[in-house]
C-alpha positions as CSV (number, residue, x, y, z in Angstrom):
1,M,84.1,169.4,91.9
2,K,87.6,170.7,91.1
3,L,89.0,171.1,87.7
4,D,92.4,169.3,87.4
5,K,95.3,171.3,85.7
6,F,95.0,169.6,82.5
7,T,91.4,170.7,82.1
8,D,92.2,174.1,83.3
9,Y,95.1,174.5,80.8
10,A,92.6,173.2,78.1
11,L,90.1,175.8,78.8
12,R,92.8,178.6,78.7
13,V,94.1,177.3,75.4
14,L,90.6,177.5,74.0
15,M,90.1,180.9,75.3
16,T,93.4,182.3,73.8
17,L,92.6,180.6,70.4
18,A,89.1,182.4,70.6
19,L,90.7,185.8,71.2
20,K,93.3,185.2,68.4
21,A,91.0,183.7,65.9
22,P,91.4,183.2,63.0
23,L,95.1,183.4,63.4
24,R,97.2,180.2,64.2
25,V,98.8,180.3,67.7
26,S,101.7,178.1,68.6
27,V,101.9,175.9,71.8
28,S,105.0,177.8,72.7
29,E,103.4,181.2,72.4
30,I,100.4,180.1,74.6
31,A,102.7,178.5,77.2
32,A,105.0,181.8,77.4
33,V,101.8,183.9,77.9
34,Y,100.6,181.7,80.8
35,G,104.1,180.8,82.1
36,L,103.3,177.0,81.6
37,S,105.4,174.0,80.6
38,E,105.5,173.9,76.9
39,N,105.7,170.0,77.1
40,H,102.7,169.7,79.2
41,L,100.7,172.2,77.1
42,A,101.6,170.2,73.9
43,K,99.8,167.1,75.6
44,V,96.8,169.4,76.4
45,A,96.8,170.5,72.7
46,A,97.1,167.1,71.4
47,E,94.1,166.1,73.4
48,L,92.0,169.1,72.3
49,T,92.8,168.2,68.7
50,R,91.9,164.5,69.3
51,A,88.7,165.4,70.8
52,G,87.8,167.8,67.8
53,F,88.1,171.3,69.6
54,T,91.2,172.4,67.7
55,N,93.1,172.0,64.6
56,S,96.7,171.5,64.7
57,E,99.3,172.3,61.9
58,R,102.8,171.3,62.2
59,G,105.9,173.0,60.8
60,R,107.3,176.4,60.8
61,Y,104.1,178.3,60.5
62,G,102.0,175.8,62.2
63,G,100.1,176.0,65.3
64,L,96.5,175.7,66.7
65,T,93.2,177.3,65.5
66,L,89.6,176.4,66.7
67,A,87.8,173.5,65.0
68,L,84.5,174.8,65.7
69,P,82.9,178.4,66.1
70,V,83.1,179.8,69.6
71,E,79.3,179.5,69.9
72,D,79.4,175.7,69.3
73,I,82.1,174.9,71.9
74,R,80.3,174.0,75.0
75,L,82.3,174.1,78.3
76,G,80.6,171.1,79.6
77,A,81.8,169.1,76.6
78,V,85.3,170.3,77.0
79,V,85.5,169.6,80.7
80,R,84.0,166.1,80.0
81,A,86.5,165.4,77.3
82,M,89.6,166.8,79.2
83,T,88.7,165.3,82.5
84,R,91.0,162.3,82.9
85,N,89.2,159.6,84.7
86,D,88.7,161.8,87.7
87,D,85.9,160.1,89.7
88,V,84.1,162.1,92.3
89,A,84.9,159.3,94.8
90,E,87.0,156.2,94.9
91,C,84.1,153.9,94.7
92,F,83.2,155.3,91.3
93,G,86.2,153.9,89.6
94,A,87.8,150.4,89.4
95,N,88.5,150.3,93.1
96,Q,85.2,148.7,94.5
97,S,86.9,147.5,97.7
98,C,85.2,149.9,100.1
99,L,83.7,147.9,103.0
100,I,80.4,150.0,103.1
101,L,79.9,150.0,99.3
102,P,77.0,147.5,99.2
103,A,74.9,149.6,101.5
104,C,76.3,153.0,100.9
105,G,73.8,155.8,100.0
106,L,76.5,158.2,99.2
107,R,77.0,157.2,95.6
108,G,73.6,158.5,94.3
109,P,74.1,162.0,95.8
110,L,77.7,162.2,94.5
111,A,76.9,161.3,91.0
112,E,73.9,163.6,90.9
113,A,76.3,166.4,92.1
114,Q,78.9,165.5,89.4
115,E,76.2,165.5,86.8
116,A,74.9,168.9,88.0
117,F,78.5,170.2,87.7
118,F,78.7,169.2,84.0
119,A,75.1,170.4,83.2
120,A,75.9,173.9,84.7
121,L,78.9,174.2,82.4
122,E,76.9,172.8,79.5
123,R,74.9,176.0,79.6
124,Y,77.9,178.1,78.6
125,T,80.0,178.3,75.5
126,L,83.5,179.5,74.6
127,A,81.8,182.7,73.2
128,D,80.2,183.4,76.6
129,V,83.5,183.1,78.5
130,T,85.3,185.4,75.9
131,A,82.8,188.0,75.6
132,Q,85.2,190.6,77.1
133,K,87.6,190.2,74.3
134,S,89.4,193.6,74.6
135,A,89.8,193.1,78.4
136,L,91.0,189.5,78.1
137,A,93.5,190.4,75.2
138,E,95.0,193.2,77.1
139,L,95.5,190.9,80.0
140,L,97.1,188.2,77.8
141,A,99.3,190.8,76.2
142,T,100.7,192.1,79.5
143,S,101.3,188.6,80.9
């Protein structure tokens, strides 16, 4: 499995918010730290808010905050919510036109591998991946 950029950016946003909590952090500030497109990151932030991982406040002093404690944000839940219809193989999606699909034995193992990927991430929380707060904060400050 490979994370798409959207999901990767979502995880980075959450990690940044975890380090800066309880402060509100603007999308433009996060975009500047990572050298990412502010427009693209705004879409990521909107999806994180829609999925219930962040709160968003508009306006001059607006920004993002975590909607849940870091111990309650499971990486597997975030990746599942942010992954945008990325099927492990073409035959898992709407395109069911593969010639060998009726007799293919590949779908089962691929589905199992995909589920194992999510299950592994489910064992970790945002608190786990931001445990080295001072080192992460230092790296983000120098970016």
